[in-house]
N, C-alpha and C positions, 0 to 999 in steps of 0.2 A: 691600679684603679681599686677601689675599695667599694663593695655594694652592700647597702643595709637596709632592713626594712624598718620602717617607721609609720604607724598611723595608715595601713593600707597603701603605702608609698614606696616606692624602690627609690634609692638615691646612691648616686655614684660619686664618689670623691676621686679626683685625680689626684696622685701623689708624687710629687718629685723624689726622685730615688735618694737624694743626697743633698739638702739644702741648708747652707749656712754653718757648714762642718767648720769653718776657719772663726767662727765667732766666738769669742773668749767668754762670753756670757752663757753659751750653751753647750751641753753635755749631750749630744743626740742619742748615744747609745748607754747611758747612764742608767744603771737598774736601781731600784727601789734600796735604797740604805735602810737596814731595820733598826728600829730603836725601842726603848722603853720610855725614856725621857721625851716629851716633846721637845723639850728645847734642843735636842741634837737634831742634826739635818736628817732628811729621810721622810717617808710617808709609810705607815704601817708599823706593826710591832713583830719583833724577832721573838722566841721562846724567851721568857724571863730568866734570870742566871740566879736570882736569888728570891727569899720570901719576900722582902720588900718592894722587888721588882714586879713580883705577881700581883700582890695587891694593887699596886700603882696603877699596872695595866687593866687590872679588872675594874678598876672604879673610874679611869678615865674613859674607858670604852662603854662602861654602863652610864656615864653621862652624856657621853656622844649619842647613844643608841636610844635614848630617853627611856631606859631602864630604871634609872633613877630620876626622881622629881624633883624640881626645884625645891629648897627647903627641906629636904630630906635628911635627917640626922645619920652620923656614921660614927656609931659606937665602937670604940677600941675593942673591948673584950668580945662583943658579937663578931667584929670582923677577923679578930684572932681565932675563934673558934671556926669560923667560914671556912678559913685557909689554912688553918692549921700549923699557924706560926705565934711567935710571940708578941704581945703586947708592943715591946719594943720595935720590933720590925715593923708593925701596923703604924707605930706613930713615926717612924722614919717614911714611910710612903705618904702619910698624911702631910708630913711637912712639905716634901717635895711637892704634892699635888698642890697645896696651899701658894708656894712660891711660884708656881704656872698660872696660878688662878684657876684651877678647874674646881677647887673647893674653897670654904672658908673655915679658919680657926677662929673661933669664938673665946673670949676670955673667961674662964670657969665654966664654959659650957660645951666645950668639946668642937668636933667637926660638923659640917653641914655641907649640903649642896647650895650653891649659891642661888639667892632669887633675884635675879636681872629685871630690869626695871625698863619702861618704854624710852626712857631716858639713855639708857645704855644701849638700847638697839642703835640709836642714832650714831652714838660713837663707834659701837662695832660695825656697823655696816659704812660708815665713813673710812675707817681704818681699812676694810677689806677691800674697799673701791680702790684706795690707794696702791694697794698693794697687787691686787689681782688684776685690774685693768692695766697695770704696767706690765705685770707677766704676759698677760693676753697680747699686747702690742708687740713685745720683745720675740714672741713666739711666732707670729703671724708671719706664714710662708716659711718658715725655717724647718718646721718638723719633719720628722723622717719617717718612713712607712712603718717602723716598728713602732714609733711614739703614737701616729694616728690609730693602729691596730689597739694599742694599749687604752687609749683613752675611748675608742669606740667600744671595746669590751666591757668596759666600766659601765659606760652609760645603757649600753644594752642588757647587761647583768642586772643593773639597778632597776630599769623598767621592768623585767622579770619577776624580780623579787618584789615589786609593788603589787604587780599583776597577781601573784601568789599569796599576797596578804602578809609577807615576810617583812613586816615595818622596821623591823631592827638592823636587818641586813641592808635593805634599801638605804636606810640613813648610813650605814657604815660604808657602803659603795659611794653614795654620793661625797662623803667627806673625802674619799680615797680619791675621787675624780680631781677635786680641787687640789689636794695634796701632789697628785702626780703631775700638773700642771705646773706648779711652783717648783717641783723636783726637777723638773724639764728645763726650767728656766736655768737653774744651775746656781741660783744665789742660796746659800744655806740660810741668810739671815730672814729673806723672804719666805723661805719654808717653816722655819723656827716662829714666826710671826703668826703666819696662818693656821700652824698648827696650834698654836696658843689661843687663836680667836674662835676655832671650831667649837669648842666646848660651850662657851657663852652664846653662840650663835645656836646651838642645838638647844640649850635651856631656854632662851628666849622663843624658839619654835615651841617647846613643849609647853611653855607657860601661855603664849599668846595667840598660836597659830590655830585656828579651827580645825577640829577633830575630821580625819578623814583626806586630808591634803598632804602632798609630798612635803619634805622637808626641800628638796631641789625637786624640779620636774624633768624628767629624765630626757624628754624629747628638747627641753633646751639645753642641756648638756651635748645633745648630738648636733643641735643647731649651731653650739659653740665651736664644735669640731670643724663644721663646714666654713664658719666665720675665721677660724684659724689659718684657713687655707688661702685667705685673701689678703687685704691690706691690714695695716697696723691700725688705722682709723676704725675700718670694721671692726676687727676683733675686738679691740677695745671697747668700741659701742656696745656689741653683743655682751660682753662682760657685764658692764655697767647697766644695762638691761635688765640681765638675769639678775642681778644683786637688788636692784630696784625692785623687782616683781617680788623678791623674796621679803624685802622689808615691808612692802604695801600689803603683803598678806597676813601680817601680825592684826590681831584685834587690837583695841583699847582696854577690853574689860579682861583680866586675869582668868584663865579658866580654871576648872575646880582640880586641885590636888588629886593625884590617884592614891590609892591605899599602900601603906607600905608590904612589900612582899619579897621574897627572896629572888634578887637579881643576879647573885652571883653563883649559880648553881653550875654554869658552865664551868666555873675555874676552880671548882673543888676537884680535888684529889688526896690519895690516901698517902702521899710522901712524906716522907718525915720533914721538919721545918729545915729550911736551907739557911 
């Protein structure tokens, strides 16, 4: 039995000790597979092993956490100085990011963060509903205690980060919650698709969502954990409701862009070029 506190209410979640262990689609005790490229399976980033990896990780996370704004330019020379690497390594990272649709490479104009439209929102959320509602239905009633503990920890940590005003951390934890569900499903293709959709979702929220609102509402994530203890239809419906609320929270008028600032300070170090 898990007990959590949310909005002055105590909730208990009964947990089966081991359900669905023989389901080939589920890997109950699978741990997060660290990665640098979102095209790989897993959720979250391992310590980069090359300078290009380090640049890739920093830009991916900066887009995800709203520290880079839609339309913001990414200049090779400036990035090379920020990360103490050559422009060749920066170019390699930018090419990989463009392949994963995290940034855009414009002919004779360099790289920039994409500027998604409301039409993009329709396609992105449609894709997320296809993937994540299927994930929720497959996981319903099959999660282990350790998996539920992980999901609740992410949701509660996200709520605490938001309460303290740590917006970037709350956004990161929100993404990790959704990635964790895909990872628990065990299908690496679903995980790869979702990881590729998250940056565009984050850019849509940065551009069209009113200031002060969470990218995902943490209590909705807790509701999802409860729904995952029930039937496939209940879990799928709760995920669909959650994604619908996110999509409906977008405004029709783009919000003002923020001023360019140093978003990569956390990734600076004094190491030599790798």
